[in-house]
N, C-alpha and C positions, 0 to 999 in steps of 0.2 A: 551391380551384379546382374548379368542378363542371361547367361547361357546354361547355367547348371541348376538343376533342381535340388531340393533338399534330400537328405539321406533316405534311401529306400532299402528294402530287404528282399532281393529277388530270389528267395528260396522259401519253400514252404511245403504244404502237403502234396501228396501224389494224386493224380487223377487217372482214371482208367476208362477206356472205351473198348468194348468187346472186340471190335473188328481191327483195332490197331495192334501193331506188334509191341514188343516190350519197350521199344524206343520211347513210347509215350507215357511210360510209368512216371517219369519225373516231371511231367508238365506242371508248372508251378504258378501259384498266385503270390504276388508280392504286395503286401499292404504297406502303404507309405506312412500312415499315421496310426500307430497302434496305441499310443499313450494319449490320455486326455490332455488337451491343450497343445498338442503338437501342431507345428505350422511349417509352411514351405514358402519359397519365393513365388511371387505372382509373375512368372515369366513365360507362361504358356506351356511349360514342360511338366509332365507327370501330373496333370490335373486330375486324372483318375488313376486308380491303382495300376502299377506296372504288372502286366500279365504276359506270360510267355513260357519259354522252355530254357532250362539251364542244365548242363550235362552232369554236374557233380553228383547229384543224388543217386543216379543210376550207374554212371560210368567211371566215377572217381578219377584216378590218375592212371588209367590203363593206356600205356603207350606202346604196347607190344602188337604192332600191326602185322607182324609176320605170323605170329601164332594165333592172333585173335583179330583178324582184319575187319570184322563186322561190329566189333564193340570197342575199338580203340579210339583215342582222341585224334581225329584227323578231319581234314576238310570234307571228306566224303560223308562223315557222320552228320555234320551241320547242313550240308546240302540236302541230304536225305530227309532230315527233320524239316527243313524249310519246305520241301516238296509236300510232305505229309500235312503240315499245318495249313498250307495254301489249298491243297486239293480236297481235304476232308472237312473243311468248314471251321477249323479252329481260329483262323485269322478273322473270319467273319463275325465271330462272337467276342473278339477283343484280345485274343492271344497273339500278339503281334511282335514279340521280341524273341529272337533266337540268340541265346547268350553263351559265349565260350567261357568256361571257367579255367582253373589252373591247368598247367601241363601242356599248353599249346606252344610254349616258347622253345627256342633253341637254347643251348646251355650257355651261350655267350652272346653279347651284343655284336653288331657288325663293326666294320672298320671305322665307321663314323659314329659309333656309340649308340646307334639306334637299335631299338628292339627288333628282333626278327623271329619269325615262326620256325619251328623245326622243319627243315627243308624236305625231309622224306615224307612227313605226315601232312604237310601243307605245301606241296610243290608249286601251287599256283599263286601263293602269297595271300596275305590277309585282305588286300584291296580287292582282289578278284572274288574272294569269298564274300566280302561285304556287298559287292556289286550283284552277285548271284542272289543273295538273300533279299536285297532291295528289289531285284527284278520280280520277286514273288509277292511284292507289296508288303514285305515285313521289314523289321528294324534289326540292326546288328549290335549285339552287346559283347564286350570283351572284358577280360580280367587282368588286374595287376595288383601290386602290393606296395604299401607305403615304405617298407623296409628295404634292407640290402638284398633280400631274396624273397621269393614267394613262399607260401607255406610248404610247397613241394620242392623247394630248393632252386628254382630257376631265377634268373636275374630280376631283382626288384627295381623300383623306381627311385630309391633314395639317391639324391644327387642329380637326378635326371628328370625332375618333374616337368619342366617346360618342354624339354625335348620329347618326352613320352606323350605329353598331351598333344603336341603338334603332330606327332606320328599317328596317333589315333584319329585326329581330325583329317589328316591326309588320307587315311585308309577308309574314311567314311563311317566311323564308329558312331553309334547313336546312344550308347549307354556304357558307362565304365563302372564295373564292380571293383572297388578299391579295398583290398584286404589289409590286414594288420599284423602279419607275422614278421619276425626277425627285425624289429626296430631296435635301435641302439639304446634308447631310454625313452621314458614317457614324454619328455618335452619334445624330443625329436619326432616322435610319432604324431603328437598333436600339431606341431608346426608342419609336418609333412602333409597331413590332410588339408590344412589351410592352403599350403602352397599348390597342391594339385588342383584345388578348387579355383584358385586364381589363374593357374596355367590353362585350365580348360576354358575359362571365360575369355582368356586372351586369344585363343584360337579363332574365335568368331563363329564356331560351329555349335549348333544345339546338341548338347550331350548331357543326358541324365547322369547325375553323379550319385552312384549308389555307394555311399561311404559307410564303412562298418566300424568306425571308431567307438561308438557307444558300447558295442559288444566287447571290444578289447580293453576299454577302461574299467569294465565291471570287476575283473579280478583284483585290481588295485584298491577298489573301494572295499571289497570283501576282506582284504588282508589288514584292514585298519587296526584291529585289536590283536593281531597275531604276529609272531615271528616265524619265518620259514627257513629251515636250513636244509641244504642238499649235499650229497656226497656221491660221486660216481662209483659204480660197482662193476664187477667183471661182466662180460658178455653184453655190454651196452645198457645195463640197468642203472637205476639211480635209487638211492635211499633218501627219504625226506622225513624231517621232524618238524611238526608244527606245534608251536608253544602258545598257549593262551596267556597273555600278559595280565589279564584281570586277576585280582587277588580275592575278590569276594563275588558272591552271586552264584547262579546256577551254570550248567554247561552252556557253551556257546557254539553255534554252528560255524565251522570253517568250510568255505566253499571256494573252489578254484577250478579253472578250466585247464584241461590237460596241456594245451599248447603253451601255457605260461610256465610250465615246469621245465626249466632249462630249454626253452624254445621247442619243447616237444621232441627232443632228441631220441627219447626212448620209445616214441610212439608215432613213427613216420607213417605206419599203416595201421597196426593195431597193437595194443599193449595190455599186459596183465597187471592189474593193480591188487596189491595184497597189503592188508593192515597187519602189522607185526605186534604193536603195543597200542593200548593196554591189553587188548585181547586179539588173538590171531584170527583173521577172517579173510578169506578170499573175496575181493570186491568186484571180480568179473573182468571181462574183456572190454576195453574202451578204445575210442578213437580220439583224434586231436581236439575235436570240439566237445567231447564229453565233459560234464561238470561233476567233479568229485566233491562229496560232502562228508565231513567228519564232525562229530560232537566232541568238544574238548572241555574238560573241567577247568575251573580257575586254577592258574599256575600249573596246569597239567600239560602233558605232551602226548601227541599221537605220532607213532612212527609207522611209515608205510613205504612200500617199494613199488617201482614201476619198471617193468621189463618188456622189451620187444616181444610180441607174441610169436610163437612158432620158431624160436631160436634154439630150443632145447634146454635153455637155461631156466626159463620161468617155471618149468615143472618141478624144479628142485628147490624152490623157494621155501616151502614149508619144512623140508628136511633140514636145510641150511640153518634156519633160524630157530629150530627146535632142538638142535643138538646141544 
């Protein structure tokens, strides 16, 4: 194994600089080894923590460049950020990655099954964007997903690991953030992360592999002592019942990430979570990466609903379940 570094997490806290615009709010530090005893390959990559800028924390999946041209996901945004990082000293103190997150893709692959960027928002193509970022003395990071689709619903890498890895190498990518939405089952997800690692090595290009599989494995571990049942509701909502299978002892905490609830179908942007039983309680507005926690008594059940926020349906939840 020569070309890919161990898993990193290129998302974190926000940094602020008085003279910079709001663009620099999501400037991030990624810490490679958070846990005691963590290790990585001695291959010259990611020797120090990966630091740079990733668009998601501030710009999410804003693809409306007609109505919001200064804040949408486009080549202009990354070129502007590269200019700022190079000109205002961020590169000089180690912030040297400009990373694209989800929503850069076109809705389909090209005729040769290769990934392609949205042609209106990235008219110059990803190779020219990478070249521009490199010309500023910075490195270029990109996003993809192990599953059939990305978290935002764009084409994923499942079934195309080698082709996508070579595409990234051809474009001059220096870091791949590999997400974990929309996988078919747990075995496929695990094999997919391994296959992409092998495929990246096969390209011969040095590419930091920012794999997020530990985060996506966590909900499966948390479900060990519970059963989870789901049922679709009107207006895009879902009802869930979690059952504590233990027969003795005290209450146990059930934790789950929102995206693992029916692939986050009810929470593509934001969602309202409401506990129905054993006591009615609004649990607030959440996003795909939110962690929900419920305490469940032995042999007990907690019933809760998840509705897309701002659909007009979530506001009627209390009335519907109290009639």
